[in-house]
C-alpha positions in Angstrom: 0.0 0.0 0.0 1.4 3.4 -0.9 2.4 5.7 1.9 2.0 8.9 0.4 0.3 11.0 -2.5 2.7 12.3 -5.0 2.2 15.9 -6.4 3.6 17.5 -9.5 3.0 20.9 -11.1 3.8 21.3 -14.7 3.2 23.7 -17.6 2.9 27.6 -17.8 0.9 29.7 -15.3 -1.9 30.0 -17.9 -2.1 26.4 -18.7 -0.8 24.8 -15.5 -1.6 21.2 -14.6 -1.5 19.8 -11.2 -1.1 16.1 -10.9 -2.1 14.1 -7.8 -1.2 10.4 -7.8 -1.9 8.0 -5.0 -0.7 4.9 -6.9 -4.3 3.8 -7.6 -5.9 7.0 -9.1 -4.2 9.8 -10.9 -6.0 13.2 -11.1 -4.9 16.1 -13.2 -6.5 19.6 -12.5 -6.3 22.7 -14.7 -6.6 25.9 -12.4 -6.5 28.2 -15.5 -9.6 26.4 -17.2 -12.3 27.0 -14.7 -10.6 24.9 -11.9 -11.5 21.7 -13.8 -10.3 18.3 -13.3 -9.2 17.4 -16.8 -8.2 13.7 -16.3 -8.9 10.9 -13.9 -7.1 7.6 -14.5 -7.8 4.5 -12.4 -5.4 1.6 -13.1 -4.4 3.7 -16.1 -7.9 3.8 -17.6 -9.2 7.3 -18.4 -12.6 8.1 -17.0 -13.3 11.7 -18.2 -14.1 13.1 -21.5 -11.4 15.3 -23.3 -12.3 17.3 -26.3 -9.5 16.3 -28.7 -10.1 19.2 -31.0 -9.1 21.6 -28.1 -6.7 19.6 -25.9 -4.0 17.1 -27.0 -3.3 13.9 -25.0 -0.8 15.8 -23.0 -3.8 18.1 -21.8 -2.1 21.2 -23.5 -4.1 23.2 -26.0 -3.7 21.9 -29.6 -1.9 24.0 -32.0 -3.7 27.1 -33.1 -6.2 26.8 -30.1 -6.3 29.7 -27.6 -8.2 28.8 -24.4 -9.1 31.4 -21.8 -12.1 33.3 -20.4 -15.0 33.3 -23.0 -18.5 34.6 -23.0 -21.4 34.4 -25.5 -23.9 31.9 -26.8 -23.4 28.2 -26.3 -22.1 27.9 -29.7 -18.9 29.9 -28.4 -18.3 27.5 -25.5 -14.8 25.9 -25.5 -16.1 22.5 -23.9 -12.7 21.1 -23.0 -14.4 18.3 -21.0 -13.5 17.2 -17.5 -15.2 17.7 -14.1 -16.3 21.3 -13.0 -18.7 23.1 -10.7 -21.4 25.5 -11.8 -24.4 27.3 -10.1 -27.9 26.2 -10.7 -30.5 26.8 -12.0 -29.3 27.2 -15.5 -31.2 29.6 -17.7 -31.2 32.8 -19.8 -34.5 34.4 -18.6 -33.3 36.6 -15.8 -30.6 37.2 -13.0 -31.8 34.2 -10.9 -30.6 31.9 -13.6 -26.9 31.1 -14.6 -26.5 32.0 -18.2 -23.8 29.6 -19.1 -21.9 28.0 -20.3 -19.9 29.8 -21.5 -19.0 32.0 -18.6 -15.8 34.0 -18.3 -15.4 33.6 -14.5 -16.8 30.3 -13.1 -16.5 28.2 -16.2 -13.5 29.4 -18.1 -11.7 31.8 -15.8 -8.5 31.2 -13.7 -8.8 29.6 -10.3 -6.4 30.2 -7.4 -4.5 27.3 -6.1 -3.8 26.1 -2.6 -1.9 22.8 -1.8 -1.8 21.4 1.8 -0.7 18.1 3.4 -3.5 16.4 5.2 -3.6 13.6 7.8 -2.4 10.2 7.0 -0.2 11.3 4.1 -3.2 12.8 2.2 -3.0 15.8 0.1 -5.7 18.5 -0.2 -5.9 20.8 -3.4 -8.2 23.7 -3.2 -9.1 25.6 -6.4 -10.9 28.9 -5.8 -12.6 31.2 -8.5 -12.7 34.9 -8.8 -15.7 36.8 -7.7 -18.3 36.5 -10.5 -20.3 39.8 -10.9 -23.3 38.2 -12.6 -23.9 35.4 -10.0 -22.2 37.2 -7.1 -20.5 34.0 -6.3 -17.1 32.8 -5.5 -16.7 29.0 -6.0 -14.2 26.7 -4.5 -13.3 23.1 -5.2 -11.4 21.2 -2.5 -10.1 17.7 -3.6 -8.7 15.4 -0.9 -6.7 12.3 -1.9 -5.5 9.7 0.5 -2.7 7.2 -0.3 -3.8 3.9 -1.9 -7.5 4.6 -2.2 -9.5 4.1 -5.4 -11.2 7.4 -5.1 -11.1 10.8 -3.6 -13.3 13.5 -1.8 -14.6 16.7 -3.6 -16.0 19.4 -1.4 -17.6 22.3 -3.2 -18.3 25.7 -1.6 -20.3 28.7 -3.0 -19.6 32.0 -1.3 -21.9 35.1 -1.7 -19.1 37.7 -2.5 -21.7 40.3 -3.5 -23.5 43.0 -1.4 -27.1 41.5 -1.9 -28.9 38.3 -1.1 -28.5 35.5 -3.8 -30.3 32.2 -4.2 -28.3 29.4 -5.8 -27.5 25.7 -5.8 -24.1 24.1 -6.3 -24.1 21.8 -9.3 -21.2 19.6 -10.1 -20.9 18.4 -13.8 -18.7 15.2 -14.6 -18.3 14.7 -18.3 -17.4 11.2 -19.4 -16.5 9.8 -22.8 -19.3 7.8 -24.1 -17.8 6.7 -27.3 -16.9 3.2 -26.0 -20.2 2.4 -24.2 -22.8 1.4 -26.8 -22.0 -2.2 -27.1 -22.7 -3.5 -23.4 -26.0 -4.3 -22.1 -25.0 -3.2 -18.5 -23.3 0.0 -19.7 -25.0 3.3 -18.8 -25.6 5.8 -15.8 -27.2 4.2 -12.8 -29.0 6.4 -10.4 -30.1 5.4 -6.8 -33.7 6.4 -6.1 -36.1 6.1 -3.1 -39.8 6.3 -2.3 -42.5 6.5 -4.7 -42.5 8.1 -8.1 -42.4 9.9 -10.5 -38.6 9.1 -10.3 -37.8 11.1 -13.5 -38.5 14.5 -15.1 -37.7 15.7 -18.5 -35.5 18.7 -18.4 -34.0 19.6 -21.8 -34.6 18.2 -25.2 -32.1 18.9 -28.0 -33.4 16.2 -30.2 -35.1 14.2 -27.6 -35.1 13.0 -23.9 -32.9 10.4 -22.6 -34.6 7.0 -22.1 -34.6 5.6 -18.5 -35.1 1.9 -17.5 -35.4 0.2 -14.2 -32.6 -1.9 -12.9 -33.9 -2.6 -9.4 -36.6 -1.0 -7.3 -34.0 1.2 -5.8 -31.8 2.0 -9.0 -32.6 3.2 -12.5 -30.4 3.1 -15.5 -29.8 5.6 -18.3 -28.5 3.4 -21.2 -26.2 4.6 -24.0 -28.3 6.2 -26.8 -28.0 8.7 -29.6 -29.8 11.6 -28.2 -29.0 15.2 -27.0 -31.0 15.9 -23.9 -31.2 15.8 -20.1 -33.4 14.0 -17.6 -33.6 14.8 -13.8 -34.4 12.5 -10.8 -36.5 14.1 -8.1 -36.3 11.0 -5.9 -32.6 10.6 -6.1 -31.2 8.9 -2.9 -27.6 10.4 -3.3 -25.6 8.2 -5.5 -24.6 8.0 -9.2 -22.6 5.6 -11.0 -21.3 5.3 -14.6 -20.4 2.0 -16.2 -18.5 2.1 -19.4 -15.3 1.3 -21.3 -12.9 2.4 -18.6 -14.9 0.6 -15.9 -17.0 2.2 -13.2 -17.1 5.7 -11.7 -19.3 6.4 -8.7 -20.3 9.5 -6.7 -22.1 9.6 -3.3 -23.5 12.7 -1.9 -25.9 14.0 0.7 -29.5 14.8 -0.4 -31.5 16.9 1.9 -35.1 15.6 2.1 -37.8 18.2 1.7 -35.4 20.8 0.4 -36.0 22.8 -2.8 -33.9 21.6 -5.7 -33.6 23.0 -9.2 -35.3 21.5 -12.2 -38.4 20.3 -10.7 -36.7 19.1 -7.7 -33.8 17.1 -9.0 -30.8 16.3 -6.9 -29.3 14.3 -9.6 -29.4 14.7 -13.4 -28.1 12.9 -16.6 -27.3 14.8 -19.8 -26.3 12.9 -22.9 -24.8 14.3 -26.2 -24.3 12.5 -29.5 -23.2 14.0 -32.8 -25.8 16.0 -34.8 -25.7 17.0 -38.5 -26.6 20.6 -37.8 -26.5 23.1 -34.8 -29.4 23.1 -32.3 -30.6 26.8 -32.6 -32.9 26.4 -29.7 -29.9 25.5 -27.5 -27.9 28.5 -28.5 -26.3 26.9 -31.6 -24.9 23.9 -29.6 -23.6 21.2 -32.2 -22.1 18.1 -30.3 -19.5 16.2 -32.3 -18.6 13.5 -29.8 -20.6 11.2 -27.5 -20.6 12.7 -24.0 -22.3 11.6 -20.8 -22.8 14.1 -18.0 -23.2 12.7 -14.5 -24.6 15.7 -12.4 -24.9 16.1 -8.7 -26.7 19.1 -7.2 -27.2 20.6 -3.8 -30.5 22.4 -2.6 -31.3 26.0 -3.6 -30.1 28.1 -0.7 -30.6 31.8 0.1 -27.2 33.4 0.6 -27.0 36.7 2.5 -23.7 38.6 1.7 -20.8 36.7 3.3 -22.7 33.5 3.7 -21.7 30.1 2.1 -23.1 26.7 1.3 -21.4 23.5 0.6 -21.8 20.0 -1.1 -19.5 17.0 -0.5 -19.0 14.3 -3.1 -17.2 11.0 -2.6 -15.7 9.6 -5.9 -15.0 6.0 -6.3 -13.6 3.8 -9.2 -13.7 0.2 -10.1 -12.2 -1.8 -13.1 -15.3 -4.0 -13.4 -18.2 -3.4 -15.8 -21.0 -5.0 -13.9 -24.3 -3.0 -13.2 -24.4 -1.1 -9.8 -27.2 -1.7 -7.4 -26.0 0.4 -4.6 -23.1 2.9 -3.7 -22.0 2.9 -0.1 -19.4 4.8 2.0 -16.9 1.9 1.3 -17.5 1.1 -2.3 -20.4 -0.2 -4.4 -22.4 -3.4 -4.8 -23.0 -4.9 -8.2 -24.8 -7.8 -6.7 -26.3 -7.2 -3.2 -25.7 -10.0 -0.9 -28.3 -12.7 -0.7 -28.8 -16.3 0.2 -28.7 -18.7 -2.7 -29.8 -22.2 -1.4 -28.5 -24.5 1.2 -26.1 -27.2 0.7 -24.4 -29.7 3.0 -21.9 -27.0 4.1 -24.5 -24.7 5.1 -26.5 -21.7 3.5 -24.6 -20.2 0.6 -24.1 -16.3 0.6 -23.6 -14.7 -2.9 -22.8 -11.1 -3.9 -20.3 -9.0 -5.6 -18.8 -5.8 -4.1 -16.0 -3.4 -5.2 -14.3 -1.4 -2.4 -12.2 1.8 -2.4 -9.8 0.3 0.2 -8.0 -2.8 1.1 -10.0 -5.0 3.6 -12.6 -7.7 4.0 -16.2 -8.5 3.6 -17.7 -10.0 6.8 -21.0 -11.7 7.4 -21.9 -9.6 10.5 -24.0 -12.2 12.4 -21.4 -15.1 12.2 -18.3 -13.0 11.9 -17.2 -15.0 8.9 -15.0 -13.4 6.3 -16.6 -14.1 3.0 -14.0 -12.2 0.7 -10.9 -10.2 0.7 -10.9 -7.0 -1.3 -8.4 -4.7 -3.0 -9.1 -1.0 -4.0 -11.2 -0.8 -7.2 -11.2 -4.6 -7.9 -14.6 -6.5 -8.0 -14.9 -9.2 -5.3 -17.5 -11.7 -6.2 -18.3 -14.4 -3.6 -20.4 -17.5 -3.3 -19.6 -19.1 0.0 -21.2 -21.3 2.5 -21.8 -20.0 6.0 -22.4 -23.0 8.2 -23.5 -21.0 11.3 -26.1 -19.0 9.2 -29.9 -19.2 9.1 -30.9 -18.3 5.4 -34.2 -16.8 6.9 -32.0 -14.0 8.4 -30.8 -10.9 6.7 -27.6 -11.6 4.7 -25.8 -8.7 6.5 -22.4 -8.2 5.0 -20.2 -5.3 6.1 -16.9 -4.0 4.8 -14.0 -4.0 7.2 -10.9 -1.9 6.3 -7.5 -3.5 6.6 -5.1 -2.2 9.3 -2.6 0.2 7.9 
């Protein structure tokens, strides 16, 4: 297990790249491009979308491309890709809506940088925007990476830097390359839901709305499809997972029950893009040329007096497997929830599949029996007899972290 997180700063000030590498996950952030995370590689597999017409494989602007603050209609947006934070709701009808992207401060402006050592060999990278005169906000993104973990923590904050009350929600947008996800029946975005319906609400139609199917009673799936549009999830329970060519990317965040969320009360949203033959004029001339998946987590709309702030924390996790996701927990994610599958001469058989973010073990709580050893980001399927167990009881399996 790695004992520390390696940090490297490279490139010019305008196009500086900050690299954090814990031996399992490698993150590259670009302070000068809206404080984005441009690249996340888990076990050397890239999870984030990169616009190859704007950025090369080295994450530098391609020859002849100038990147920096930009404003105007959506057709002027330099969508370089990556993971970024915006204010919600989005719209162009008045000052209570964020009229971007593009946006010259929060989306494409330069963010300040602060690097700190954290406990246990962790590293904390904080990226902070300038004060945006239109929204009145100053945004910060604090990324915390621990050694040897298949994931990281992202803490977002919106600060009212203006002299008047403002009402906004934090909105994190993770763009994923969807070009390699059309062939597998289990690929797509999985969304945890709770309670009764309706679980979905149409938000934006470029040339249609994304189709959503049921995976389990507590999880929906947005399969890969050739559509430009967005769907929201008013009953989102606080987790999202994308399964595709690179493996699995998960996000876990708090949802405040009864709070007011943007877009018909949606704490989670999924936007899909596919190439179109002509610009979508009703979307500001947007003309997608790539297949892009946006996995979006939102905080509640919050009234902020001058000097007040609001936060949203998101735990990212990664796995090499390509199985469907049934639940995301604080320790990883279940592809197959633990369950009893018959009884043989050696006892009731406990079956399941879990991917953890850390080294450790899966333990049947009632008997104390270890059913699987797990490594960060690697699927651990199990089908083991538990002689002491009664198959009529809850197949309660918990993760126990290995001692450092």
